[in-house]
C-alpha positions in Angstrom: -0.4 -20.4 4.7 2.3 -18.4 3.0 1.2 -16.4 0.0 3.2 -16.8 -3.2 1.8 -13.9 -5.1 0.7 -10.3 -4.4 -0.8 -7.5 -6.5 -1.4 -3.8 -5.8 -4.5 -1.7 -6.3 -6.0 1.5 -5.2 -9.4 3.3 -5.2 -11.5 6.2 -4.2 -15.2 6.2 -3.2 -17.7 9.0 -2.5 -21.1 8.6 -0.8 -23.2 10.3 1.8 -22.7 7.3 4.1 -19.2 6.6 5.4 -19.5 2.8 5.0 -20.8 3.1 1.5 -18.0 5.4 0.6 -15.6 2.6 1.7 -17.6 0.1 -0.4 -17.3 2.4 -3.4 -13.5 2.7 -2.9 -13.3 -1.2 -2.8 -15.3 -1.3 -6.0 -13.0 1.3 -7.6 -10.0 -0.9 -6.6 -11.8 -4.0 -8.0 -11.8 -5.9 -4.7 -15.3 -5.4 -3.4 -16.5 -9.0 -3.9 -14.0 -10.5 -1.5 -14.0 -11.0 2.3 -11.0 -8.9 3.2 -8.8 -9.5 6.2 -6.2 -6.9 6.9 -2.9 -8.1 8.1 0.5 -6.6 9.1 3.4 -5.7 6.9 5.5 -8.7 5.9 6.1 -9.4 2.2 6.8 -13.2 2.2 10.0 -14.6 0.9 10.0 -15.2 -2.9 6.5 -13.6 -3.2 5.9 -12.8 -6.8 4.5 -9.4 -7.7 1.8 -9.8 -10.3 -0.5 -7.5 -12.2 -3.9 -6.6 -10.8 -5.6 -8.2 -13.7 -3.8 -11.5 -13.2 -4.4 -11.4 -9.4 -8.2 -10.8 -9.8 -8.5 -13.7 -12.3 -7.1 -16.0 -9.6 -9.6 -15.0 -6.9 -13.2 -16.0 -6.5 -16.2 -14.0 -5.2 -16.7 -14.5 -1.5 -13.1 -15.8 -1.0 -11.3 -14.7 2.2 -8.5 -12.5 1.0 -5.6 -11.3 3.1 -4.2 -7.8 2.4 -2.2 -4.9 3.7 -4.4 -1.8 3.4 -4.0 1.8 4.0 -7.3 3.7 4.3 -8.2 7.3 4.9 -11.6 9.1 4.8 -13.1 12.5 5.5 -16.3 14.4 4.9 -14.6 17.7 5.3 -15.0 19.8 2.1 -11.8 20.4 0.1 -9.8 18.2 2.4 -6.8 16.5 0.6 -6.4 13.0 1.8 -4.1 10.2 0.8 -3.5 6.5 1.4 -0.3 4.7 0.4 1.4 1.3 0.7 5.2 1.2 0.3 7.1 -2.0 -0.6 10.7 -2.9 0.0 12.0 -6.2 -1.5 15.3 -7.7 -0.4 17.8 -8.8 -3.0 18.0 -12.2 -1.3 14.6 -13.8 -2.3 14.9 -16.3 0.6 14.3 -13.3 3.1 11.1 -11.5 3.7 10.5 -7.9 2.7 8.2 -5.2 4.1 5.0 -3.5 3.1 4.2 -0.3 5.0 0.9 1.6 5.3 0.7 5.4 5.4 -2.3 7.7 5.3 -2.4 11.4 5.9 -3.9 14.7 5.0 -2.5 17.6 2.9 0.1 15.4 1.1 0.7 14.9 -2.6 0.8 11.4 -4.1 4.6 11.9 -4.5 5.2 12.9 -0.9 3.0 10.2 0.6 4.4 7.5 -1.8 8.0 8.5 -0.9 7.2 8.4 2.8 5.6 4.9 2.5 8.6 3.6 0.6 10.9 5.1 3.2 9.0 3.4 6.0 9.2 0.0 4.2 12.8 0.3 3.4 13.7 1.5 6.9 12.0 -1.5 8.4 13.7 -3.9 6.0 17.1 -2.2 6.5 16.8 -2.6 10.3 16.0 -6.3 9.9 19.0 -6.8 7.5 21.4 -4.9 9.8 21.9 -2.0 7.4 22.9 1.2 9.1 20.3 3.8 8.9 21.5 6.7 6.7 21.5 10.2 8.1 20.0 11.6 4.9 16.6 13.2 5.3 15.2 13.0 1.8 13.9 9.6 0.6 15.7 9.8 -2.7 19.0 10.0 -0.9 18.2 7.2 1.4 16.9 5.1 -1.5 20.3 5.3 -3.2 22.1 4.4 0.0 19.9 1.4 0.6 20.3 0.1 -3.0 24.1 0.6 -2.9 24.2 -1.7 0.1 23.2 -4.5 -2.3 20.7 -5.9 0.3 17.6 -4.0 -0.8 16.8 -4.4 -4.5 13.5 -2.7 -5.1 11.2 -0.2 -3.5 8.0 1.2 -4.8 4.5 2.4 -3.7 0.9 2.3 -4.6 -0.9 5.5 -3.7 -4.4 7.1 -3.9 -5.4 10.6 -3.1 -8.6 12.6 -3.4 -10.1 15.9 -2.3 -13.2 16.1 -0.1 -16.4 17.1 -1.9 -18.1 20.5 -1.5 -21.1 18.9 0.2 -21.1 16.6 3.2 -20.4 13.4 1.3 -17.7 11.0 2.7 -14.7 10.4 0.5 -12.6 7.3 1.2 -9.2 6.5 -0.4 -7.5 3.1 -0.2 -4.2 1.6 -1.3 -3.9 -2.1 -1.0 -1.4 -5.0 -1.3 -3.6 -8.1 -2.0 -2.2 -11.6 -1.4 -3.1 -14.4 -3.7 -2.9 -17.9 -2.2 
């Protein structure tokens, strides 16, 4: 089975129980009614990126759904947490791309999103034989990769949140959901 479509979603959940916090994040992302199987990081060749709304309309409750998920959680008060997936698409649609997962603490959405994009682009670049640039900042690397003509698009889906003042668990997720 090679998925032909993918959509991106994110969510945050808060609950006194860790598992229920995750459930709430799935609900916030709109994917709680599926049997989720997490997989590694390949964006299939010619995989069409569709809207979340369109993707959800094509799935049924109870369906086994494959996804690339970044997840982070904490019950530490005031703890900034983030989850991000980065996407790198090759210009040649017959080749596969990459989806990276990154999660961390103390990072802004922008910082985590840039890092996730950089990871995905670096993995794709190494597959395509593109020399890794010496630039440190993602925006510089991004331009270098795009100038090569082999990587056409990079983007990210990111979710952050701050731990509650009590002992509740907070879970953040960022997900690439494949539609069969």
